[in-house]
C-alpha positions, 0 to 999 in steps of 0.5 A: 074812436081813434080818428076822434082822438086824432081830430081832437089832438089836431084841434088842440094843436091848432088852438095852441098855435093860434095865440102864437100866430096872433102875437107874431103877427101883431109884433111884426105889424110895423116891422114887415113891409107895407102889405105883408102885415095886412096879408098875414093878418088876414091869413091869421084871422081866416085861420082863427075863423076856421078854427073857431068854426071847427071848435064851436060844436065842441061847446055842446060836447059832453066831454070836459077838460082839455076841449073846454080849455082849448075853446077858452084859449081860442076865445081869449085869443080872439078877445085879446086880438080885438080889444088889446092895443096890438098896434101899440105892441107892434110900435114898441117892438119896432122901436126897440128893434130899430132904436140902435139905428135911430140913435146912429142917425141922430148922432150923425145929424148932430155931427152935421153929417147926412145919413143915408136914410135922408136920401131914401126917406127912411128918416126926415129932418124937421128944423135947422136948429135942434132938429127933430128927426122923424122915422116913419113907419109904413103907412096905410092910405093917407095916414102913417105913424112914426117915431120922432126924436126930440133933442130936448129931454122931456119935451113933447114934439111941437105939432106946429113944427111937424106940420112941414111933414104932415098937415095934422100931426099928433103925438103921444104925450108920454115918451116911448123912451127918453127923447123919442115919441110916437106920432101920427101924421094925417 
C-alpha cells in the first residue's frame, strides 16, 4: 500500500511538472540557439508520452479525485501544446526580451551609425531612406521568421521591399508593438 501511495505521489508531481515544462519550452523556442528548442521539445514530448503511458491505466482505476484531476491536467496540457499557437507565444516572449536591444539598434541606424549586429547578421537593413530593420530569429531549413521595424507608424512592411532579404516574405498585418511586425521569410 505504501509503495502505491509513493507511486501515486510521484505521478502527481510528474503530471504537475509537465505543464510547466511545456510552457518553459514554448517560451524559450525562439530565445535559445537553433537546435536547443528542437532537442528540448523532443525531450518534453518524450516526457509527456512516458507520463501519459504511466497514467493511462489510471483511467480505469476505481480511485477518484486527485488521479482523475492529474490525468485531466496532462490531457489538457497535451491539447494545449498541440492546438494553442505556441509559436506566437514564443515570438512574443523573444520580442519583449529583445525589444530594448532592437530599439537601441534602430536609434543607432537613425543617427547614421553602424550597429554591431550588422557585422554579425543579427540584424539587416533594407533600403536607404527610411530603412526597415530586420531582426531575424533562428531559422529552420529554408525558412525563418523575424521582427521588422518599420519607421512609419501603422504601416505594414512592404513585401516588395523585403524581397532583397528573401524571395517570399510575408508579414502579419497587426503590429506586435508600434513600428514592429512579425514576418516570415521563405
